[in-house]
N, C-alpha and C positions, 0 to 999 in steps of 0.2 A: 505062056501069053496072059490067062487067066489070073494068076496070083500077080503079075506086073498090072491091070487090068484095076485090081482090087486097091492093088496098094496106091495109085495114081488117083481113085476115089477117094479113097477114106486121105487122101493128106490134104486132096483139096476142101474137104467138107468141115464145118464149123466145129469147134473142140464143144460137145455139151458139156455144161458143168454139173460136173456131178454131186450130188448132195453128200454131206459132211455130217456123220453120225454124231448127236452129245457124245463129248467125254465123260464116261462113266465116273471121272476124279474131280468134274468140275465143279466148285462149288454150289450149294444150295443159291447162295444169294443173286449169282450170276444170269440166272434165268427170271429173276422178279424185277420191276421195273423199279429205278430209284426212288419213286413217291409209291412205292407198294409198304404197305405197313408190315415188319416183322412178324416173322411167325409167331404164333403164342407158344407158351412154353408148355411143355406133355404134361395132363393132366396127373396129379399124382396119386399115387398109390395108397387108394383109399384103405385097404386091409391095413397097410404099412402105419395109417396114420390111427388108424384105431387101435391096433399093438401097442404105437408110442405112445401114445393119452393112456391107455390102462397100466403099462408100465410105471409112467411118470404119479397116476394116481395114487400106485397100491407102495411107492418105493419113495416119495419125496414126503417129510416131513416126519418118516420112521428113521427112529434112532438106534433102533439095529440093525439099519442099511450103513454098509460102510462108506463112507463118502465116495470115495475113488470111485463107486459101483454107480453114485449117484451123479457124477459127473462124466461119466462115461455118457451113462442115457443122456443127463441135456444135451451133449454135444449132438447126439442123433438129430434132434430139432433141428438144425440149419438147412437140413436136407429135406425137412418136410413143412415148409411155411403153412401150415393150416392153423384157422380160427380155434379150432377145437385145439390142437396143438400148445398154442399160444395160453391159451386159458391154462391149460394143465401145468405150462411152465409156471406159473404165479406163483404155485408154492411153494417153490423153491426158495421165492424173495424172501420167505419168513422160514424158511427149514431152521435148525438152532446150528448147523455146521455152515463154520464161515466161508470155506473154499466151495460149498453148491449155492451160498448165496450170490458168490461172487462168480460162478460159472454163468449162473440162471442170466443174471445182469447182463454178463458180455454176450451170451449167447442173444437173447433179445434185442441185442442189437443190431445180429447179424443174421437175422430169421428173415429178413426180407417178407414183412406184414405190416399191415397197415393196424391191427392191431397189438402188435406188439410195440410198434413206435407209441401207440395212444398209452400201452400203461404204462410204460418207460415215463412218461410225460405225467400221469396219474402219480408214480411215487414219489419224481421231482417235485412235486406242487403237495406232498401230503404226508410222504412217512418223511418225517424230521428223525424219529427213532435212527433208521438205517442211518441216516445221512450224519448220526453222531462220528460214526466211524470212519476215518479218512478214506481207507481204500476203498470201501464200499462204494461212497459216494464218487468217489473218481470213477470208478467204474461205472456207474450210473449216469455220470454225464459225459463220460465218453461214450457208452452206449449210445444216449438218445441224441449224440450230435450227430453220431454216422447219418442220422437220415437227412443232416443239413436241413431242417423244417425251420421257414422263417415264422412260424406261430408257435417259436420255443426260445424265441429273442430273451423275452422275459426271464424266464426261467433259469438262463445262463447268466444274466447280469445282474438280478437278485441278492445283494449282499455279496458281490463276489470279493469284494476285497476284505471281508473280514475272514474267508476261506484257508485253511491251511495249504502248503504247498501241491502236493497231488491235483488234489479236488479244482483247487486254482488254477492249476494247468489246464487241466480237462477243461474247463468251462472256456477258458480264454481259448484251446485251439478249436473247440465246438463254434467258437462264432466265427471262425475261419472255415467255417466247413458251412457258412449260412452266406451265399452267394446275393447278399443286399449291400445298398449305399447306408443303409443302417447298422448291419453290421459294422461298416469301417466308422460311423459314428460312435458307435458301440466302445468298441476299443482304443479309439484315440480317447473318450471318456476315460474309462480305465486307466489308461497311461498317464493318465492326469489328474486321478485320484479319486474320478467323478465314479461311473457307472453303476449308478445305486446303492455304493458301497461305502458312503462318508467319505470325509476328504482326509485318505490315509496314503498321499503321494508318495513318501516314503517306501513304503511296501510296494505301493506298482513299478516304481524305477525298479525294485529288487526282481521283479518278475518279468521286467524291460523284453526279456528276450524271448518269453513266450509271446508276448505281445507281438514282438516283431516279426515271428514266424507265422502269426495268424496275418496281418497284413499284410505281408509278402505272399501268401495263398488265395489274398484276396483281389490283390492287385497287379500282382508278378513283377511288382518293383519291390527295389530294397534301397530303404533311405539312410539307412545303419545301423547302430546298434545304442546311439542314444535318444533320448526322448529329445532333445535341443534338436537335432537333426528329424525328427520326424514332425516335431511340430513343425517347422520350415517348411517341410514338405505339404502340409496338410495346409495350413496358411497359404500356400502359392496354386494348392491343385483343390481343394473342396469347393469351389463352385462349378468344376467341370467334372464332378467326379462320377466314374461310371464303373460298373463291375460288370463281368462279363457272365452270363450265363453259366459256362462250363471254366472248369478250372483250370490256368494257365498250366502248361508241363513245366513245374521247376526244376532248377539245374542246381548244380553248387551243394555245397554242403546245407544250405538250408531246405532246398528242393529234397535232400536227402530225409535229412532229420522229418520234415513231413511224412514223406515215404513212410518212415519205419513206424512213426506213433500210431499212424492207421492201419498198419498191417500187421500190425500186433494184436496178439492176443492172450488169454491168459493162459492159453496151452504154449505159447512161445514163451511167455517168462517162466512158466515152470522149467521147462526144458534148459533155458539156461543158467536155471537157479542150480539145477543138478549138475549140468555141465562145471560152473563153478566150485558148487562141493565137492566135486570128484576132483578136480584141480588142487582144492587146499587140502585135499586128504593125500594126494600124492605126493605133496610138502610134506 
C-alpha cells in the first residue's frame, strides 16, 4: 500500500526541471554574447622571441651561413609577430643571398604585425636598387598587398605600366586587396593606359587578365575578358559604385585563381619547382 501511495503521489506531482550541465565539448564562443569582443590572442613566449632575435641577428648577413639555414630561421618569425622580430628580420632584406632576401620579403607579408607592414612600405618607397630585380620587386608588392591598406594605393600605381610582368601582376592584384572605390578607379585607369604610368594602352591590354581578376575580387562581378566590356560596365555603374568591406566569396575559375595567388608563398613555389624537376629527371 505504501508503494502504491508513493507512486500515486509522485505521478501527480509536477516534474521539476533539472539543470543541464554545460557540455565540456561546447565551443567557447557559445558562452559569450554575440556582441562580446573576441578573446585576445595568447601572449607570445618572450623567451622564444628573444632566442629568435638573437639567432636572426647572428646569422643574417653572415656569408658563411648557408641560405637554407637562414631561410628556415626566417620562416620561424611567422609564429612570433613581435616588433623585435620584425626589426631583426630587416637585415634579411639586405642579405647577399637572393633566396634569403626573397624569403624575408615573403615572411614580412605574413607575420601579421604593423611594423612589418610599415617596413615593407618603406622599402617600396625608397629601395630602388632592390626593385631592379623583378622577382624581388614582385614579392615586395605582393607582401605589402596582403595587408590591403588603402594608404598604400599610390605605391602600387606609381609607374605601374612601366613594370615587368611579375611585378605588374603583383601590383595589380594588390590593388584588388584594397577594398575602396578608389582602387576600382585606379584599376580602370590602368586598364585604359593611365594609372600614373603614362599612356601605354597596348601594354595594359596585354595584362588585362590581371586587371579583370582584381576587379572581380573587388566587385564580385565579371564583365568579361575585354577592355571594351569592362568600359561599358564602368560607364553604366560608376555613379553608383560601392565596394563592400568584406571580400566576396569568389567562385569559378577566377575565384580559384585569386585564392591560389594569395595562398601561395615562396615555400610552395619551391616545392612545386622541386616536384617539376623530379618529373623532368624521371623522363
